[in-house]
N, C-alpha and C positions, 0 to 999 in steps of 0.2 A: 544503453540499447544493445541487445545481442545481435549477432549476425542475422539470425532468423527474423528478428523484429525489423532490422534494417531492410531486408529484402521485401518484407511485407509493406513497409513504408514506401519504398521506391515503386513497387507494383501498383499500390493504391494511388500514389501521386500521378503516375502515368495514366491509369484508368480514369480517374476523376477528371483530369485535364482533357483527355481525348473525348470522353463522353460529353463534357460540357461544350467543347468546341464543335462536336458533331451536332449537338442540339441547336446551337446558335446558327450554324450554317443551314440546317434544315428549316429552322423557324424564320430566320431573317432573310436568307438568300435562296430558299427553295432548293437546297443541296447543290447550288452552282458554285464550283470552286473557282477562285480568281483572286485578284488583289485584295478584295474585301475580306477574304478568309484570314489573311494575315492581321487585319484590323481586329479580328475577333480573338486573337491569341491572348492579349493582355486581360481581357474579360475572363477567359477560361482559366488563366493563371490566378487571377484574383478569386475566382470561385473555389479553386483548389485550396488557396490559403484559408478562406473562411471555413471550408470543409474541415481542415485539420484543426483549426481553432476550436470548432464545435466538437469534433470527434475526440480530441485529446482531453478536453475537460469533462464532457458529458457522454458523448455517443458511445464510447467504448464500454460503458457500464450496461447499456441497454440491449435487451434481446431484440433482434438476432445479431446486432452489430458486435456484441461481445464475443461471438464465435470467431471473429477475425483475428484477435490476439489471444483469446482464451486466458485472460488474466482476471483473477477474482478481485472484487472491490473490497478492500480491508479498511478503507477510510472511516473515521468516526471515533467514538470513545469506547475504550475497553477497560474493564476493571478486573482485579484478581489479587493474587498473592505471589510473592517471591520467597524463596528459601535460600539463604546464603550458606556457603560451604556444605551444601547438600551432598550426600554420598548415595550412589545408586543402590536402590533396594531398601533405603531407610526413610521412614516418614519422620518429619520433624515439625509437627504442628505448632509447638511452642516457639519455634524460630521463624514463623511466617510473618511477613511484613506486607500490609496492604499497599497496592500499587495501581496506578491508572496510566493508560496510554492514550495519547491524542495523536491520531494518524491522519495526515493529509496526503491524499493520493490523486495523481492524474495518471494518464496512460504511461508516461515515461518518467515521472518523478514520484518520490516517496519520502516523506519526512516524518520521523517518529519522535514525539516528546513524551518522556516518562515523568511521573510525579509520585513521590511518597510524601510523608509528613514533613520531611526536612531536606529532601534532595530533589533536584531537577536534572534530567538528562535530555540530550538531543542527539539524534543520529547524524553521523558524518557521511556515511554511505549506507544505503538501504535498498533492497530489491526483493521482489516476489519471484521465487523460482518455482516453475511448474514442470514436473517430471511426468509427462503424460504416459510414458511407456510403463511406469510402475505405479501410477495413480497417487503420486505424492506431491503435495504443494507445501512450501515452507517460506517463512519470512526470515531473511538473513540480513543482519545489519551490524555496523560498527558505531559505537557511541562514545560520547564524552559525558561525564557526570559531575555536577557541581553540588557541593554541600552549602546550604543556605547560610549556616552560621560559622563557616570556616572559609573565609574569603581567600581566593587564590589557590585552593586545593582542588585539583581536578583528577578524576579517575577515568581511565579509558577501558573499553572492553568490547566484546563481540558476543552476539547471540544468534541462535538458530531456533526458530519457533515453528512447529508444524501446525498447519491449518487443519482443524478437525471439525467434522460435522458437515452434513449435507448443505446446510445454510451458511457454511463458513463462519460458524458462531463461536469457535473457541480456538485459542492459541496455547500450545504447550511446548516447552523446550528448555534448553539449558543456556547459560551464559558464562563467560569467563572474563576476568579483568587483569589489568597489568599489575595489580597488587597481590597476585597469586591467590586470589579467591575465585570461587565458582559458585554456581547455584542453579536453581531452576525456577521457571515462571509458568503460571497458569493464568489465562485471561479469558473473560467472556465479553462478547460485544453487547453494549447497552443501546447505542443509537448511532446513526450515520453522521451526526454532527460532532466534529472535534471540539471538546471543551479544554480550556487551557488553565485550569486551576484545580488543585487537589481538593480544596475546600468546596468548590462548586460541585464537583463530582460526588463528594460525600453527602452533600445536602440532597442531591437528587436520587442517589442510590445508597441505602444504608450499607455499611461495611459488612454487617452480619449476613447480607445476601450475596456477597461477592463469591465467585467460584473459588473452591479450595481443592487441594490435592486429595483430601480424604473423601471428597464427593465422588460418586460414580463417574467414570470417564465416558464422554460421548463417543459415538461411533459414526 
């Protein structure tokens, strides 16, 4: 949680608690302050807890509540291609590998799982970064990668994917690994439900239709 997010969290906590307490005193006590006012405090605190449980899981995605934290919802299933050892300015369609992402997101948590035909990765750290002053939003994460047929072999890396499109429908960016390799990724969003199997994703969306680098870039 950033400092700005923490400030918003504190302000909203105070606002919801005070508003709930004021309502209870008005409704139950006719706005008469006294010993009973203190009895209403636990109820106001409980209402605040339920508010945050609801808001962190669902409310932050909905208009107009999403303006409070201005964080795009990226959760769901994404499909596309990666190119390993890609060099800037060079297209390499022959080296493209189909890949899918399963993203689970709440207001303050983000978990990314990636799947190819023989590898599975999971994020160790992930966050959505919004740069309002320059109109840029990107997904930044550190991950660990496991090869299905080579037990005990782990690869670690980091990636930065820009969120593209008015509907936040595409991710494009680069990644780097601790094995001195690098590449780039392109992903398009298929649905808001995270799927957890490469085979299941392939059955629902044919690989031939997945976004590629040689397709026109969205704006």
